[in-house]
C-alpha positions as CSV (number, residue, x, y, z in Angstrom):
1,X,-32.9,-3.9,15.0
2,X,-32.7,-3.6,11.2
3,X,-30.0,-1.2,10.2
4,X,-30.2,-1.5,6.4
5,X,-32.3,-3.4,3.9
6,X,-31.7,-3.9,0.2
7,X,-33.6,-5.4,-2.7
8,X,-32.9,-9.1,-3.1
9,X,-32.0,-10.2,-6.7
10,X,-31.3,-13.6,-8.1
11,X,-28.0,-13.7,-10.0
12,X,-26.9,-16.2,-12.5
13,X,-23.9,-18.5,-12.0
14,X,-21.6,-16.1,-13.9
15,X,-21.7,-13.9,-10.8
16,X,-19.2,-16.4,-9.3
17,X,-15.8,-17.7,-10.6
18,X,-16.5,-20.2,-13.4
19,X,-14.5,-23.3,-13.9
20,X,-14.7,-25.7,-16.9
21,X,-12.2,-28.4,-16.0
22,X,-14.1,-30.3,-13.4
23,X,-17.5,-31.8,-13.8
24,X,-20.3,-31.8,-11.3
25,X,-20.1,-32.0,-8.4
26,X,-16.4,-31.3,-7.9
27,X,-16.3,-27.5,-8.3
28,X,-19.6,-26.0,-9.1
29,X,-21.6,-23.4,-7.2
30,X,-24.7,-24.8,-5.6
31,X,-27.7,-22.6,-4.9
32,X,-29.8,-24.8,-2.7
33,X,-27.5,-26.7,-0.4
34,X,-23.7,-26.8,-0.1
35,X,-22.2,-29.6,-2.2
36,X,-19.1,-30.6,-4.2
37,X,-15.5,-29.8,-3.5
38,X,-16.3,-26.2,-2.5
39,X,-19.2,-26.9,-0.1
40,X,-17.2,-25.3,2.7
41,X,-17.0,-21.9,0.9
42,X,-20.7,-22.1,0.2
43,X,-21.5,-22.9,3.8
44,X,-19.5,-20.0,5.3
45,X,-20.7,-17.6,2.6
46,X,-17.3,-16.8,0.9
47,X,-19.0,-15.9,-2.4
48,X,-21.1,-13.3,-0.7
49,X,-17.9,-11.9,0.8
50,X,-16.4,-11.7,-2.7
51,X,-18.9,-9.0,-3.6
52,X,-16.3,-6.6,-2.3
53,X,-13.5,-7.9,-4.5
54,X,-13.6,-5.2,-7.2
55,X,-13.6,-2.4,-4.6
56,X,-10.8,-4.0,-2.6
57,X,-8.8,-4.6,-5.8
58,X,-8.5,-0.9,-6.4
59,X,-5.9,-0.8,-3.7
60,X,-4.0,-3.7,-5.4
61,X,-3.4,-5.2,-2.0
62,X,-1.1,-8.2,-1.3
63,X,-1.9,-9.8,2.0
64,X,1.2,-11.7,2.8
65,X,0.3,-15.0,4.4
66,X,2.9,-17.2,6.0
67,X,2.3,-21.0,5.6
68,X,4.5,-23.3,7.7
69,X,4.1,-26.8,6.5
70,X,5.8,-29.9,5.0
71,X,6.4,-28.5,1.5
72,X,4.8,-26.7,-1.4
73,X,4.5,-26.9,-5.2
74,X,5.2,-23.3,-5.9
75,X,4.9,-24.0,-9.6
76,X,1.3,-25.2,-9.4
77,X,-0.8,-23.6,-12.1
78,X,-3.2,-22.3,-9.4
79,X,-0.5,-20.9,-7.2
80,X,2.4,-19.7,-9.4
81,X,0.8,-16.4,-10.3
82,X,0.5,-15.4,-6.6
83,X,3.3,-13.4,-5.1
84,X,5.7,-15.8,-3.3
85,X,8.6,-15.8,-0.9
86,X,10.0,-19.1,0.2
87,X,12.2,-20.6,2.9
88,X,13.4,-24.1,2.0
89,X,11.9,-23.8,-1.5
90,X,13.0,-27.3,-2.6
91,X,10.7,-29.0,-0.2
92,X,7.6,-30.2,-2.2
93,X,4.7,-32.0,-0.5
94,X,1.0,-32.6,-0.9
95,X,-0.1,-31.3,2.5
96,X,1.3,-27.8,2.3
97,X,0.2,-27.4,-1.3
98,X,-3.3,-28.4,-0.4
99,X,-3.4,-26.0,2.5
100,X,-2.1,-23.1,0.4
101,X,-4.7,-23.7,-2.3
102,X,-7.6,-23.4,0.2
103,X,-6.1,-20.1,1.5
104,X,-5.4,-18.4,-1.8
105,X,-5.4,-20.3,-5.0
106,X,-5.8,-18.0,-8.0
107,X,-9.2,-16.3,-8.4
108,X,-11.2,-16.6,-11.5
109,X,-8.3,-17.9,-13.6
110,X,-10.0,-20.8,-15.4
111,X,-8.0,-23.3,-13.3
112,X,-9.4,-25.9,-10.9
113,X,-10.5,-23.8,-7.9
114,X,-10.5,-20.5,-6.1
115,X,-8.9,-19.9,-2.7
116,X,-10.7,-18.0,0.1
117,X,-8.6,-14.9,-0.2
118,X,-8.0,-13.6,-3.8
119,X,-5.4,-11.2,-2.5
120,X,-3.1,-13.6,-0.8
121,X,0.6,-13.5,-1.3
122,X,2.5,-16.5,0.2
123,X,5.5,-16.8,2.5
124,X,6.3,-20.5,2.4
125,X,8.3,-22.3,5.0
126,X,9.0,-26.0,5.0
127,X,11.6,-26.5,7.7
128,X,11.9,-30.3,7.6
129,X,11.6,-32.5,10.7
130,X,14.2,-34.6,12.4
131,X,13.0,-37.9,13.9
132,X,15.3,-38.9,16.8
133,X,14.4,-41.3,19.6
134,X,11.0,-42.5,20.8
135,X,7.5,-41.0,20.4
136,X,7.9,-38.2,23.0
137,X,11.4,-37.3,21.9
138,X,10.3,-37.0,18.3
139,X,7.4,-34.8,19.2
140,X,9.6,-32.6,21.4
141,X,11.9,-32.1,18.4
142,X,9.0,-31.4,16.1
143,X,7.5,-28.8,18.5
144,X,10.8,-27.0,18.7
145,X,11.0,-26.8,14.9
146,X,7.4,-25.5,14.6
147,X,8.2,-22.7,17.1
148,X,11.5,-21.8,15.5
149,X,10.1,-21.6,12.0
150,X,7.1,-19.5,13.1
151,X,9.2,-16.9,14.9
152,X,11.9,-16.9,12.1
153,X,9.3,-16.3,9.3
154,X,7.4,-13.7,11.3
155,X,10.5,-11.8,12.2
156,X,12.1,-12.0,8.7
157,X,8.9,-11.1,6.8
158,X,7.3,-8.4,9.0
159,X,4.7,-7.6,6.3
160,X,3.1,-11.1,6.9
161,X,-0.1,-10.3,8.7
162,X,-1.4,-13.8,9.0
163,X,0.4,-17.1,9.4
164,X,-1.1,-20.6,9.1
165,X,0.3,-23.6,10.9
166,X,-1.8,-26.7,10.1
167,X,0.7,-29.0,11.9
168,X,0.7,-30.8,15.3
169,X,2.1,-33.5,17.5
170,X,-0.4,-36.1,16.1
171,X,-0.3,-38.0,19.5
172,X,-2.8,-40.7,18.3
173,X,-0.3,-41.9,15.7
174,X,1.8,-43.1,18.7
175,X,-1.3,-44.3,20.6
176,X,-0.8,-41.6,23.2
177,X,-3.9,-40.2,25.0
178,X,-2.8,-36.6,25.5
179,X,-5.8,-36.0,27.8
180,X,-4.4,-38.4,30.4
181,X,-0.7,-38.7,29.5
182,X,1.2,-36.4,31.9
183,X,4.5,-36.7,29.8
184,X,2.6,-35.6,26.7
185,X,1.0,-32.7,28.5
186,X,4.4,-31.6,29.9
187,X,5.8,-31.5,26.4
188,X,2.9,-29.4,25.1
189,X,2.8,-27.1,28.1
190,X,6.6,-26.5,28.1
191,X,6.7,-25.8,24.4
192,X,3.6,-23.6,24.5
193,X,5.2,-21.5,27.3
194,X,8.4,-21.2,25.2
195,X,6.4,-20.1,22.2
196,X,4.5,-17.5,24.3
197,X,7.9,-16.1,25.5
198,X,9.1,-16.0,21.9
199,X,6.0,-14.2,20.7
200,X,6.4,-11.6,23.6
201,X,9.9,-10.9,22.3
202,X,8.7,-10.7,18.7
203,X,6.1,-8.2,19.8
204,X,8.9,-5.7,20.7
205,X,10.0,-5.8,17.0
206,X,6.8,-5.9,15.0
207,X,3.0,-6.1,15.5
208,X,2.2,-9.8,16.1
209,X,0.6,-11.6,13.1
210,X,-2.6,-13.5,13.5
211,X,-1.6,-17.2,13.7
212,X,-4.2,-19.8,12.7
213,X,-3.5,-23.2,14.2
214,X,-5.1,-26.6,13.7
215,X,-6.8,-28.2,16.7
216,X,-5.6,-31.7,15.7
217,X,-7.3,-34.9,14.5
218,X,-6.9,-37.4,17.3
219,X,-10.5,-37.8,18.5
220,X,-11.5,-40.8,16.4
221,X,-8.5,-42.9,17.2
222,X,-10.1,-45.0,19.9
223,X,-8.7,-42.8,22.7
224,X,-11.8,-40.7,23.2
225,X,-12.2,-37.0,22.7
226,X,-8.9,-35.1,22.7
227,X,-8.4,-31.6,23.9
228,X,-6.9,-29.1,21.4
229,X,-4.6,-27.5,24.0
230,X,-2.2,-30.4,23.8
231,X,-2.2,-30.7,20.0
232,X,0.8,-28.4,19.3
233,X,2.9,-25.6,20.8
234,X,0.6,-23.1,19.0
235,X,-2.5,-24.6,20.5
236,X,-1.1,-24.6,24.0
237,X,0.3,-21.1,23.7
238,X,-3.2,-19.9,22.8
239,X,-5.4,-22.0,25.0
240,X,-3.2,-22.3,28.1
241,X,-0.6,-19.5,27.9
242,X,-2.8,-16.6,26.8
243,X,-1.4,-15.8,23.4
244,X,-4.3,-13.9,22.0
245,X,-2.9,-13.6,18.5
246,X,-3.3,-17.4,17.9
247,X,-6.7,-18.7,16.8
248,X,-7.2,-22.5,17.2
249,X,-9.5,-24.1,14.7
250,X,-11.7,-27.3,14.8
251,X,-13.2,-29.1,11.8
252,X,-16.9,-29.4,11.0
253,X,-18.7,-31.3,8.3
254,X,-21.9,-30.3,6.5
255,X,-25.1,-31.5,8.2
256,X,-28.3,-29.8,7.3
257,X,-30.0,-31.1,10.4
258,X,-27.6,-29.5,12.9
259,X,-27.3,-26.0,14.2
260,X,-25.5,-23.9,11.6
261,X,-25.9,-26.8,9.1
262,X,-22.6,-28.2,10.5
263,X,-21.5,-30.8,13.1
264,X,-18.1,-31.6,14.5
265,X,-15.9,-33.9,12.4
266,X,-15.4,-37.2,14.3
267,X,-11.6,-36.8,14.1
268,X,-11.5,-33.1,15.3
269,X,-10.0,-32.3,18.7
270,X,-12.2,-30.2,20.9
271,X,-12.3,-27.0,23.1
272,X,-10.7,-24.8,20.5
273,X,-11.7,-21.2,19.6
274,X,-13.7,-21.7,16.5
275,X,-14.5,-24.2,13.7
276,X,-14.5,-24.2,9.9
277,X,-15.3,-26.7,7.1
278,X,-12.8,-29.5,7.1
279,X,-14.1,-32.6,5.3
280,X,-13.8,-33.7,1.7
281,X,-12.7,-30.4,0.2
282,X,-11.0,-29.9,-3.1
283,X,-7.6,-28.2,-3.3
284,X,-4.2,-28.1,-5.0
285,X,-1.6,-30.9,-4.9
286,X,1.8,-31.1,-6.7
287,X,2.2,-31.3,-10.5
288,X,-0.8,-28.9,-11.0
289,X,-3.2,-31.5,-9.8
290,X,-6.2,-31.4,-7.4
291,X,-7.5,-33.8,-4.8
292,X,-9.8,-33.9,-1.8
293,X,-8.6,-33.5,1.7
294,X,-10.0,-33.5,5.2
295,X,-9.0,-32.6,8.8
296,X,-8.4,-29.6,10.9
297,X,-5.6,-28.6,8.6
298,X,-8.1,-27.9,5.9
299,X,-10.4,-26.1,8.3
300,X,-7.6,-23.9,9.6
301,X,-6.7,-22.9,6.0
302,X,-10.3,-21.5,5.6
303,X,-9.8,-19.3,8.7
304,X,-6.4,-18.1,7.5
305,X,-7.9,-17.1,4.1
306,X,-10.7,-15.3,5.8
307,X,-8.4,-13.4,8.2
308,X,-6.3,-12.4,5.1
309,X,-9.4,-11.1,3.4
310,X,-10.5,-9.1,6.4
311,X,-7.0,-7.4,6.3
312,X,-7.5,-6.7,2.6
313,X,-10.7,-4.9,3.4
314,X,-9.3,-3.1,6.4
315,X,-5.5,-3.3,7.0
316,X,-5.8,-1.4,10.2
317,X,-7.6,-4.2,12.1
318,X,-6.0,-5.1,15.4
319,X,-5.8,-8.5,17.0
320,X,-8.7,-7.8,19.4
321,X,-10.8,-6.4,16.5
322,X,-10.0,-9.4,14.3
323,X,-11.0,-11.8,17.1
324,X,-14.2,-9.8,17.6
325,X,-15.1,-9.9,13.9
326,X,-14.6,-13.6,13.8
327,X,-16.0,-14.7,17.1
328,X,-19.0,-12.4,17.4
329,X,-20.4,-13.4,14.0
330,X,-19.7,-17.2,14.4
331,X,-22.6,-19.6,14.3
332,X,-23.3,-22.4,16.7
333,X,-22.6,-25.9,15.3
334,X,-23.6,-29.4,16.4
335,X,-21.8,-32.3,17.8
336,X,-20.0,-30.4,20.5
337,X,-18.1,-28.3,18.0
338,X,-17.0,-24.7,18.6
339,X,-19.0,-22.1,16.7
340,X,-18.3,-22.1,13.0
341,X,-17.1,-19.1,11.0
342,X,-19.3,-16.9,8.7
343,X,-17.1,-15.1,6.2
344,X,-19.8,-12.7,4.9
345,X,-20.9,-11.7,8.4
346,X,-17.3,-11.3,9.6
347,X,-16.6,-8.8,6.8
348,X,-19.7,-6.8,7.6
349,X,-18.8,-6.8,11.3
350,X,-15.8,-4.6,10.5
351,X,-18.1,-1.5,10.6
352,X,-19.2,-2.3,14.1
353,X,-15.7,-3.0,15.5
354,X,-14.5,0.2,13.9
355,X,-17.5,2.3,14.8
356,X,-18.1,3.6,11.3
357,X,-19.6,2.5,8.0
358,X,-16.5,1.9,5.8
359,X,-17.7,-1.5,4.5
360,X,-21.2,-0.3,3.8
361,X,-19.8,2.5,1.7
362,X,-17.6,0.0,-0.1
363,X,-20.7,-2.0,-0.9
364,X,-22.6,1.1,-2.2
365,X,-19.8,2.7,-4.2
366,X,-20.8,1.0,-7.5
367,X,-20.5,3.6,-10.2
368,X,-18.1,3.2,-13.1
369,X,-16.2,6.4,-12.6
370,X,-18.0,8.6,-15.2
371,X,-19.6,11.9,-14.2
372,X,-23.1,10.4,-14.4
373,X,-22.1,7.2,-12.8
374,X,-22.9,4.6,-15.5
375,X,-21.9,4.3,-19.1
376,X,-24.8,3.5,-21.5
377,X,-25.0,-0.2,-22.0
378,X,-25.8,-2.1,-25.2
379,X,-28.0,-4.9,-23.8
380,X,-27.9,-6.8,-27.1
381,X,-24.2,-7.4,-26.6
382,X,-24.4,-7.5,-22.8
383,X,-27.6,-9.2,-21.7
384,X,-26.6,-9.0,-18.1
385,X,-24.3,-6.3,-16.8
386,X,-21.2,-4.7,-18.4
387,X,-17.8,-6.3,-18.4
388,X,-15.4,-5.3,-15.6
389,X,-13.3,-3.0,-17.9
390,X,-16.4,-1.1,-18.9
391,X,-17.2,-0.5,-15.2
392,X,-13.9,1.3,-14.7
393,X,-14.1,4.4,-16.9
394,X,-11.9,6.4,-14.6
395,X,-9.2,3.8,-14.7
396,X,-8.6,3.6,-11.0
397,X,-8.5,-0.2,-11.0
398,X,-12.0,-1.1,-9.9
399,X,-15.6,-0.3,-9.3
400,X,-16.6,3.0,-7.8
401,X,-15.0,6.4,-7.5
402,X,-14.5,6.7,-3.7
403,X,-17.7,8.5,-3.1
404,X,-21.3,7.4,-2.5
405,X,-23.6,9.8,-4.4
406,X,-26.2,10.0,-7.1
407,X,-23.9,8.4,-9.6
408,X,-24.1,5.2,-7.6
409,X,-27.8,5.5,-7.4
410,X,-28.1,5.7,-11.2
411,X,-26.2,2.4,-11.5
412,X,-28.4,0.7,-8.9
413,X,-31.5,2.1,-10.6
414,X,-30.5,0.5,-13.9
415,X,-29.7,-2.8,-12.3
416,X,-33.0,-2.8,-10.5
417,X,-35.0,-1.9,-13.6
418,X,-33.2,-4.5,-15.7
419,X,-33.9,-7.2,-13.2
420,X,-37.6,-6.4,-13.0
421,X,-38.3,-5.7,-16.7
422,X,-39.8,-8.9,-18.2
423,X,-39.4,-7.7,-21.9
424,X,-36.5,-6.2,-23.8
425,X,-35.5,-2.7,-22.7
426,X,-37.7,0.0,-24.0
427,X,-35.6,3.1,-23.9
428,X,-37.2,6.4,-23.1
429,X,-35.2,8.7,-25.3
430,X,-33.3,8.9,-28.6
431,X,-30.9,6.0,-29.1
432,X,-28.0,8.4,-29.5
433,X,-28.9,10.5,-26.4
434,X,-26.1,10.5,-23.8
435,X,-28.7,9.9,-21.1
436,X,-30.1,6.8,-22.7
437,X,-30.9,4.2,-20.0
438,X,-33.4,1.5,-19.2
439,X,-35.7,3.7,-17.3
440,X,-39.3,2.6,-18.1
441,X,-41.6,5.0,-16.3
442,X,-44.3,2.4,-16.0
443,X,-42.1,0.6,-13.5
444,X,-41.6,3.5,-11.2
445,X,-44.0,3.7,-8.3
446,X,-43.6,6.5,-5.7
């Protein structure tokens, strides 16, 4: 059942985005067990997925991601360099800023963190919420606002391929048990059906975006486990009304002793589609600050970032293909949670859902654009591998030249030899020879 096998090589920490502002364990990359403020990305193998970054960057993609939330600090140092569009731009709040950072905070910029999708562009919408009447009336109003904002943004910005709504009724705040309260269920079901109708109408004007929706955080409020289908109009439209473009997300925490090294967060509602890391994760908040956050809001942002990255790798993915890539590679988790996502496996699954080998070719297209495939490297100045600019001799914006051939093998050969040589490189030719490389014949075994 093995399709491909490659040499395993230990890489140093500089293979991942470095950050110097935080101290351990807030934002460092752990090699043994997930830890710190980015444990979630480590658990779901986001850094492995980033191996494709330099190939994807050649297309200079912007994956427009709608985020409907309470407000955003668009001027945050880790967000302001990302492309942005905004509805209600004056609304600033912690929650929306934190969610946006998880999705797509600037990559490798020396600031506090990296988002899941380095290619995210943001469409921010903070519609504001009226609060009339009692608990049911308030939530009926909120649900209508969620639905209206979602459809408005998706219709106005048709290039948005993924939209995140980490918002819900929060029934437990009003001490309402939605699993047994018929009035609460009526509100959720009615608004879920209306959202389904609105999405059906939207589908006549544009391809539907993937919508990631939080399952809710009502299950540790003393009311018992709560079902995600009543948590918001988005959850109900997906889980009861059949809106397949909506993916509902639970929260898990790291637990090395559980299946998939994760178990359901105590607060997370249940019976959703999938789960993602959602406890004690570092992200952006207003005034260019950072803090830890927890809940299905945070978990959902991880899925939104992953969906955006999958679109960056393959913009042609359909809703069924996206669901297959996410669900078929998900990993069982403990505590009654839905399967958790695996970012690296989901990206590699694109080849299977498309019936080709486009991602494998992207992985193998590693030459620097020269005719021979790799510029000669001065290992005194570059003890590891060349800088990015030196790996783009053809100036096409990234690694590779669009073909997989001997030029890529030559790069791989030098990498392999450099890893396995225990002493300084002993070159097998004149130092000024254009074919100078690290090929030591004593290491070659055929």
